[in-house]
SEFITOR-51059 format. One record per residue (C-alpha): residue in one letter; x, y, z. Coordinates in nm, 3 decimals, padded with zeros to 5 digits. Layout:
# residues N
  type       xx       yy       zz
     a        X        Y        Z
...
This chain:
# residues 266
  type       xx       yy       zz
     m  -13.202   05.209   11.744
     t  -13.077   04.884   11.707
     a  -13.183   04.588   11.587
     a  -13.203   04.474   11.960
     d  -13.475   04.712   11.984
     g  -13.735   04.562   11.824
     r  -13.665   04.648   11.418
     a  -13.807   04.389   11.198
     p  -13.555   04.189   11.007
     v  -13.533   04.284   10.654
     v  -13.472   04.000   10.327
     l  -13.336   04.129   10.051
     l  -13.388   03.889   09.743
     h  -13.189   03.933   09.439
     a  -13.266   03.960   09.049
     l  -13.190   03.664   08.799
     a  -12.851   03.615   08.668
     l  -12.744   03.885   09.006
     d  -12.658   03.801   09.336
     s  -12.722   03.980   09.668
     s  -12.478   04.252   09.609
     m  -12.735   04.417   09.390
     w  -12.856   04.489   09.712
     d  -12.556   04.656   09.868
     a  -12.660   05.013   09.890
     q  -13.011   04.946   10.048
     r  -12.873   04.708   10.291
     e  -12.609   04.979   10.418
     a  -12.874   05.190   10.469
     l  -13.087   04.954   10.640
     e  -12.816   04.872   10.924
     l  -12.757   05.226   10.981
     r  -13.157   05.256   11.039
     g  -13.105   04.937   11.322
     h  -13.230   04.611   11.097
     r  -13.089   04.324   11.060
     v  -13.034   04.265   10.737
     i  -13.009   03.941   10.516
     a  -12.911   03.961   10.194
     f  -13.013   03.617   10.067
     d  -12.769   03.461   09.779
     q  -13.061   03.206   09.554
     r  -12.959   02.857   09.542
     g  -12.685   02.842   09.200
     f  -12.603   03.249   09.264
     g  -12.373   03.429   09.530
     g  -12.162   03.122   09.581
     t  -12.438   02.937   09.673
     a  -12.450   02.551   09.554
     l  -12.693   02.481   09.331
     g  -12.778   02.151   09.430
     d  -12.936   01.875   09.291
     g  -13.294   01.861   09.283
     p  -13.531   02.028   08.991
     p  -13.593   02.345   08.945
     s  -13.858   02.495   09.185
     l  -13.856   02.829   09.329
     d  -14.066   02.643   09.633
     a  -13.725   02.509   09.672
     v  -13.581   02.814   09.736
     a  -13.884   02.966   09.967
     d  -13.786   02.636   10.161
     d  -13.423   02.749   10.192
     l  -13.504   03.086   10.326
     a  -13.718   02.950   10.569
     r  -13.419   02.710   10.699
     e  -13.198   03.049   10.690
     l  -13.415   03.196   10.915
     d  -13.495   02.939   11.118
     r  -13.092   02.908   11.161
     r  -13.084   03.298   11.267
     g  -13.347   03.263   11.507
     i  -13.598   03.450   11.303
     a  -13.932   03.385   11.312
     r  -14.097   03.674   11.102
     a  -13.904   03.892   10.836
     v  -13.976   04.227   10.613
     l  -13.954   04.035   10.215
     a  -13.852   04.251   09.969
     g  -13.760   04.095   09.627
     v  -13.687   04.207   09.273
     s  -13.766   04.010   08.943
     m  -13.710   03.683   09.068
     g  -13.656   03.792   09.384
     g  -14.046   03.891   09.364
     y  -14.140   03.543   09.266
     v  -13.955   03.357   09.568
     a  -14.121   03.637   09.796
     m  -14.443   03.527   09.675
     a  -14.356   03.093   09.696
     f  -14.240   03.217   10.057
     l  -14.579   03.349   10.103
     r  -14.752   03.076   09.972
     r  -14.545   02.816   10.184
     h  -14.494   02.938   10.490
     p  -14.787   03.189   10.596
     g  -14.744   03.408   10.894
     r  -14.384   03.442   10.868
     t  -14.403   03.773   10.642
     r  -14.462   04.081   10.840
     a  -14.415   04.324   10.520
     l  -14.379   04.292   10.171
     a  -14.174   04.513   09.879
     l  -14.227   04.379   09.558
     l  -13.972   04.490   09.263
     s  -14.004   04.450   08.900
     t  -14.207   04.125   08.904
     r  -14.586   03.990   08.817
     a  -14.837   03.749   09.030
     q  -14.947   03.638   08.720
     a  -14.834   03.251   08.554
     d  -14.666   03.291   08.201
     d  -14.870   03.179   07.900
     g  -14.755   02.942   07.684
     a  -14.580   03.184   07.486
     a  -14.379   03.305   07.790
     r  -14.317   02.944   07.903
     a  -14.205   02.828   07.576
     a  -13.940   03.162   07.555
     r  -13.782   03.079   07.888
     e  -13.735   02.721   07.837
     g  -13.554   02.826   07.485
     f  -13.362   03.091   07.713
     a  -13.287   02.780   07.960
     a  -13.192   02.547   07.697
     l  -12.966   02.861   07.537
     m  -12.782   02.896   07.863
     e  -12.721   02.483   07.839
     d  -12.511   02.575   07.478
     p  -12.137   02.616   07.565
     v  -12.095   02.834   07.237
     r  -12.409   03.052   07.193
     g  -12.519   03.051   07.554
     p  -12.243   03.358   07.696
     a  -12.309   03.548   07.360
     a  -12.662   03.514   07.442
     v  -12.604   03.690   07.858
     e  -12.433   03.984   07.720
     a  -12.637   04.027   07.459
     t  -12.944   04.008   07.710
     a  -12.816   04.214   08.018
     p  -12.846   04.565   07.859
     r  -13.244   04.503   07.889
     l  -13.184   04.414   08.247
     v  -13.193   04.828   08.295
     g  -13.390   05.092   08.149
     a  -13.263   05.312   07.851
     t  -13.187   05.641   08.101
     t  -12.949   05.384   08.262
     r  -12.764   05.234   07.938
     a  -12.704   05.588   07.828
     e  -12.612   05.803   08.189
     r  -12.518   05.542   08.421
     p  -12.254   05.270   08.195
     r  -12.096   05.204   08.583
     v  -12.421   05.046   08.649
     l  -12.470   04.844   08.341
     a  -12.087   04.710   08.325
     h  -12.133   04.591   08.668
     v  -12.532   04.453   08.571
     r  -12.319   04.263   08.280
     a  -11.977   04.126   08.485
     v  -12.212   03.922   08.749
     a  -12.446   03.781   08.507
     a  -12.153   03.729   08.295
     g  -12.016   03.554   08.594
     s  -12.337   03.333   08.679
     a  -12.317   02.932   08.615
     p  -12.507   02.851   08.301
     a  -12.654   02.550   08.507
     s  -12.782   02.801   08.734
     l  -12.933   03.021   08.512
     a  -13.100   02.742   08.323
     w  -13.230   02.609   08.620
     a  -13.365   02.943   08.747
     q  -13.531   03.054   08.399
     r  -13.726   02.677   08.455
     a  -13.819   02.720   08.827
     i  -13.970   03.075   08.690
     t  -14.154   02.896   08.394
     a  -14.317   02.629   08.664
     r  -14.427   02.871   08.895
     e  -14.785   02.919   09.004
     d  -15.017   03.205   08.987
     a  -14.998   03.429   09.309
     l  -15.295   03.704   09.282
     d  -15.471   03.444   09.561
     v  -15.123   03.470   09.775
     l  -15.147   03.834   09.753
     r  -15.502   03.912   09.807
     d  -15.478   03.730   10.137
     a  -15.157   03.907   10.287
     d  -15.310   04.198   10.486
     i  -14.972   04.317   10.579
     p  -14.785   04.649   10.477
     a  -14.667   04.640   10.090
     v  -14.581   04.818   09.797
     v  -14.491   04.740   09.450
     i  -14.231   04.910   09.265
     i  -14.154   04.944   08.888
     g  -13.890   05.168   08.670
     e  -14.113   05.390   08.471
     e  -13.853   05.241   08.182
     d  -13.865   04.835   08.281
     e  -13.882   04.639   07.947
     l  -13.944   04.321   08.080
     v  -14.234   04.391   08.340
     t  -14.513   04.610   08.254
     e  -14.677   04.918   08.438
     a  -14.995   04.691   08.407
     d  -14.857   04.374   08.557
     a  -14.759   04.603   08.888
     r  -15.062   04.744   08.919
     a  -15.239   04.345   08.929
     m  -15.006   04.294   09.224
     a  -15.099   04.630   09.405
     d  -15.453   04.576   09.370
     a  -15.448   04.232   09.519
     l  -15.275   04.340   09.771
     p  -15.508   04.448   10.113
     r  -15.243   04.711   10.155
     g  -15.092   04.779   09.871
     r  -14.935   05.060   09.664
     l  -14.767   05.096   09.335
     v  -14.448   05.310   09.316
     v  -14.332   05.411   08.986
     v  -13.991   05.482   08.971
     p  -13.841   05.782   08.734
     r  -13.568   05.692   08.442
     a  -13.521   05.349   08.613
     g  -13.603   04.983   08.477
     h  -13.559   04.621   08.560
     l  -13.337   04.695   08.871
     p  -13.418   04.992   09.101
     p  -13.195   04.919   09.323
     l  -12.915   04.979   09.154
     e  -13.069   05.205   08.919
     a  -13.249   05.430   09.171
     p  -13.111   05.314   09.504
     e  -13.186   05.638   09.676
     a  -13.606   05.648   09.547
     t  -13.590   05.249   09.604
     q  -13.467   05.335   09.946
     k  -13.698   05.619   10.030
     e  -13.961   05.336   09.962
     l  -13.862   05.081   10.192
     d  -13.799   05.300   10.447
     a  -14.173   05.412   10.438
     l  -14.293   05.070   10.408
     l  -14.072   05.020   10.729
     d  -14.187   05.301   10.869
     e  -14.599   05.196   10.811
     l  -14.511   04.875   10.965
     e  -14.356   04.997   11.302
     a  -14.666   05.221   11.292
     l  -14.924   04.944   11.241
     e  -14.756   04.767   11.556
     a  -14.717   04.990   11.804
     r  -15.091   05.031   11.730
     t  -15.212   04.715   11.772
     g  -14.928   04.566   11.987
     e  -14.818   04.313   11.712
     g  -14.456   04.261   11.575
     e  -14.196   03.956   11.642
     a  -14.424   03.809   11.928
     r  -14.724   03.762   11.640
């Protein structure tokens, strides 16, 4: 089967400090399955220009909508990890009806509290310091993966470190401030009556299982998956387990659309 046979286009949204290459394993598997895949480099990352607009996840969501329009895609499946999940939720709010199914990985729907906002702003300011910024990226990159990955998958950690170190400081600061300003999205998830999965690594040091469960509970068709021996980046740390859940989500979508007669025409 090819994408022309009706399989839903899939958008892959990357984590902060990384780029679309973090999804390479899933992109290949999805294309083999027959899906058209849009591995979207968010503004400031992967060679995409940052621009001069104020920090805003809404701006990134609108960038995605324009890219889908450019490709002639009305509706797609969204899969977002960490910051990519925040962008997916902003897209749901700003472009209702354009998402056919949803995978949220290593992210949270609640807005940051005061302490978290202060910490993000401090990190953004640190990124703008040419002396301390690179050292801070080097020091924090290991937290993006779990303890098992750090101990047993050195190539994954090395890749994360290299991509994060290559990210422009201005882009890192902009993205942190955009995340800081985001709205609570639980109401958006409650209205998203589409097939959905929430995925979190068992060893995630940045997002809690309670955060993930709150999203799964809010989604009318949501389910929660905890990936063993993985941290904040399941697509890199546990690519086969991640693909298994994406396949299950897409199978659910295809079965639903076959029953209802919905799909691209909706």
